N, C-alpha and C positions, 0 to 999 in steps of 0.2 A: 676438280668437283667444282660444279654448277653455283656461281653464287646467291643466293639467296631464293633457295630450292624451293622454301614454303611458300610461297609467294605464285612457284608455277601455275598456271590455270592453261598460257594457249599452247600447243605444243608445233608445231609444222614437224614433217619429214620427207624429206627426201629421196628416192627410190626409185628409180622410173625402171629398170629390168637387172637382171632377167627374169625369168620363172625361177630356178636354184634360187637368186639372190634375193627376189621375193618372199621364197618360202622362211629360207632364214629371217628376215625382213620379222616379217610375223613373230616368231615368240617374240622376239625384244620387243613389238610395238604393244603386246597383250604381257609383258610382265612391267610394261611402263603401266599400262592403262592399271592391274593391280594393284601397283604404286601410290598410282594417283589420280583414284578414280573420277575423280574432282574436274577432272583439268579434258579439256578436250583437245582430239586429236587432230590433226587433216593434214594426210598421207596423199604428195603426189606422183601418179603414178604412171607407167606407161601403157595404153591403149589396151595394147594382147595382154597385159597385166591384171588390169583392171580386170577383167573378169575374174579372177580369183578372187580378188579380195572386196571388191563393190560394197559386200554386204557384211562385212567384218562390223559385231558389233564396237556399236560408238567410235568408229570410225569416219569419218569422213575423207570421202574421198575426191580428188582431181586428178581429171588425164589429161597429160602429156602427149598430144599425139605427134609423133617426128616427122613420119612425113606428112606432115601439114607444111614444113619448113617453119619459115619468120612471124608464120601468121600463129605454128601453134604457140606461142612467147607472148605472144599479142595477146591472142582468146585466156591465157592462163595467170598473167600479167591482170588484168582487166577485171577476172574472179576474185584474184587478190586486191583490187584498189579499194583502196582503206580501212585495211584488216592489217593488226599489226601481232607477230607472234613472241611471247617473253623466249622460245628458247628454239633453232632450226637446229635440225640434226641430220646435219648434207654426207648422207651414207651412201653417195656415186661418187665417185674418182673422177667420171667421164665430162669431159670440157663442156658438153652441152646442156648437162646438168647443173655445173657452176654456173652455164650463161643465165640457163633457166632464175637459179638462184640469187642473180642481180634485182628482179623484182621481187623479191620477200623479203619484205622487210621484220626482222628481228632484232631482240635487242641483241641476242648472241646467238654467235651462227658459230658450230662446231663440225671441226671436220677430221679426217685423219692424224696420226701424231705426225711430224715431220714427214720421220722416215718410210711412211709408205703413200702420205699422199702425192701422187702420179701426178700427170696433165694440167701439173701450178694449180691445186687444188688450195693450195694454203693459201693464193690471193685475193681466195672468196669466201673464208671466214676468217674471225676473230679472236676463236678458243680453237687449240688443236687439242685431242686427245694425248694422254699421257704415253709413253714410248710401252708397247705390249711384246709379249713372246708368244700370245695367244696364236695358235697357226690356221689352226678351218676359222674361214670369212663370220660363221655364225658366229664361232666364239670374239671377233673382232665389230661384228655390230652391235656386239652385247656387252663391249666396251661404252661405247653410247648410252647405255640404259645407268652404266654405272657411274659413267659422268654423271647424271642426274639424279645418284645414289641411290639407285637401286638395286637391292642384293642382289650377289649373282644366285644363278638358281637353274636347275638343269629344264632345257629349255620345252615347251609344252603351248600345242595349235587347239585354238578352237575357230575352225574356218566350219557355216554353218553349209547342208549340204539340204536341198528343198527334197521331199517326196519324190517328184519327176526324175531327179538327178539320183537318186537311190533306187527305181524302177528302173531305173536303163540300165542302172550297174548289174538289178537282178537280174533284168534278162536278156545280158552281153555274156557277163561271166559266171560261174560256178564258184563252190571253194573250194576243187581241185582249180583251179586254172594259175596258171603260170603267164604274168605279162613279160614280152619283151618288145623295148622302146630298140629299135637297130640303127635311130638316127640319132648323132651329135648336132650340134650347131655349124661343124666345123666335117668335113667330110673324109675328112685327115684321121679324126678323133671316131670312127666308126669303124666297130670291127667287118675284118671278114666275111662278106653274103653268105661264101660256103658255109662257115663255121653257125653262120644264123641258121641255116639249114639244116646243118646236125644237130643241133644243138635242138633245133622245133622237134623234129623225129624223134628223136632218143625223147624226147620227154611225151610227146604222143602215145609213142610203144609202151610208159608207165601206169599210160591212164589217165595225164593232164591235156585239160585244154590246153592249148597255147595261142595266145589274144597278140596280134600288135600293134601299136599304138604308136602316137604319134601327129606332131601337125601336117596342118594342109597343105605343107610346103611341099612344091614340084617334084624334088630332090626325094622329101622324102615318102610320097606317096606313089614316090618310082622304085624305090629302093623295095617297101611292105608289097608292090607288086611281083616284083622281079623275088622274093622268097619266098609268098605263096607259092609261086607258078612251080619252082621250083622244088617243092616240096613234097614227098612222098607221102605225108600221111596231111591231110584238112588241116585248116587251122582257122582263126575271127580274127578279121583286118580291118580293125578303126580306123586304122592309120586318117588322119583330117575330116573325120569322121563324128566326131564329138568336141562341146565344148567343154572349158578348163574345170569346172564341175562338174560335167558327168565323167571327164577322166576320173578326177578322186575322186567320185564313188566308186570309180571302178577298181581302182588299186586300191580303195578303202579293202574291196572285198574280198580281190584277189590271194594266192597263198604270197606269191615273191614273186619278185622283178627284177630282170635283168639290164642293166640298160648301161652305155659306156657317161660320158659326163653330161649328162643332159637335167634339161628342167620335168620330165617326171621322175627321174631318180628321187628328186627334191620333195616332191609333192606326194611321193609314196612315202617316205621319210615323216610327213605330216598328219597321216594316217595311223603310224604304226606298222607299215608291213615293211619286213625285211628287203633290200636290195644287193642282189650280189652287182659293185661294180666292176664296170673296164676300165683299166687306168691306166693311161701309157703318155700322153702328151702332162698332163697337166696332175700336181703333188694331190693324191687323195686325202691325205690330214687334212688338206687342205680346203678344199672342195669337194668333197666326197660324201657320200648320205653320209646322214652324221651320228647315227644311230645305226650305222650297220657296216664301222669301220672292221669286224672283223671279219665278213665276208669279201672283200674289196679286192678281183684280182690287179695287182699292182706290182706291175714292170715300170715305174716309173722312176723307182727310187735305181735302180739298177743302172737304169740306162742314161739319168740326169750325172749320176759321178762319174757314168764314165765318160758325159760325151765332155763336160767338163774340168774332170780331173782332180777333184773334190767334194768332201763330203756332204752333205745335204743339206744340214744345220750352216752350211758356210754359202751357203745359193743365196740370190735374193729370194725373197718372201713370194713372189710373186712368178718365179721361173718355169714357163713354158717353154715344151719342147717341140721339135719342128723337124719334120719325117712321113712318108708316106707311109711307113713299112715301119712302124715302132709298133702298130696296133694287131700286126703279125705275130708278135710276140705273149703275145695271150694264149694260151691254151686250148683247145675244145676239153680238154679231160679237166682240166684247173678248175673251168667252170663246171663243169659235171661234178666235180667232187664238191665244190662250195655247195650247189643243190640239191646233191645225197646228202647231206649236215643239216642244211634246213626243212627237204619235205620228208626227213625221217625213211628215204628208200636206200636200196644198198643194189 
């Protein structure tokens, strides 16, 4: 536990990326705010991710743009010159985040437990979380709040959306829309293109509007265009055409989201929208949509135990699987069955 927590006035959060992890972090930061309403909170995050959190109530957001190279470090450190925090919650394992932390002055710098502190994060912190059996990343992040004596609670999110964001969603999707995010950050974690096509046509035949979402990355745009061109039924393609806030509004309004391990799956969770998660490369109990575990298609567990020859609980916490064909083990009928239960169709 944090020493002298009653005097806690200035808190710094270091979580740069990625979108899904930032979504998890929002709920934790807001639980800290509720416990320490008079404390000031500064969150250092990546440029892309700042589009989601820049106007969180009561949070100062400082942007670190890794594409600027060493200049990004100098710029951020210049913004922090002369400032000191009571505590830094170092919530990212990447070495670049640890290097960035060298310019953040804090009495106590809290990092992950010894067992989970990869990339030598332990060298950059003077306090460690206790060993934890928490599996999901969100629950692991919540351990930072517990360190600050914040009582554990169910996650909740308050992400402000403007009237223009909500209007965009109203014009883009209906209340009978299903959003499909076909792309993960790694193409190996994408489901098969033909299965996306078949799923889209099936949903359209049932009277649902199908919407494709994703980032402006060229590979995501190309995949969406291929799916759209291959479908027999029309669909709405907004890949690369939305801000993060517009996407959040769209995901709030839709019925359900279908996605592999990707940012939109977790944005949807913040909006209370159920997610059919497609997981073969990472453990959905660790990185899956937090409130939609019952709707996840999980081929990871069986494949991990097959590859390593031991029960899942004996594998390292962040074990990922490699293989170009793992997602093909997720069958169209499995996804349809999950959607039938969510959409009340047969």
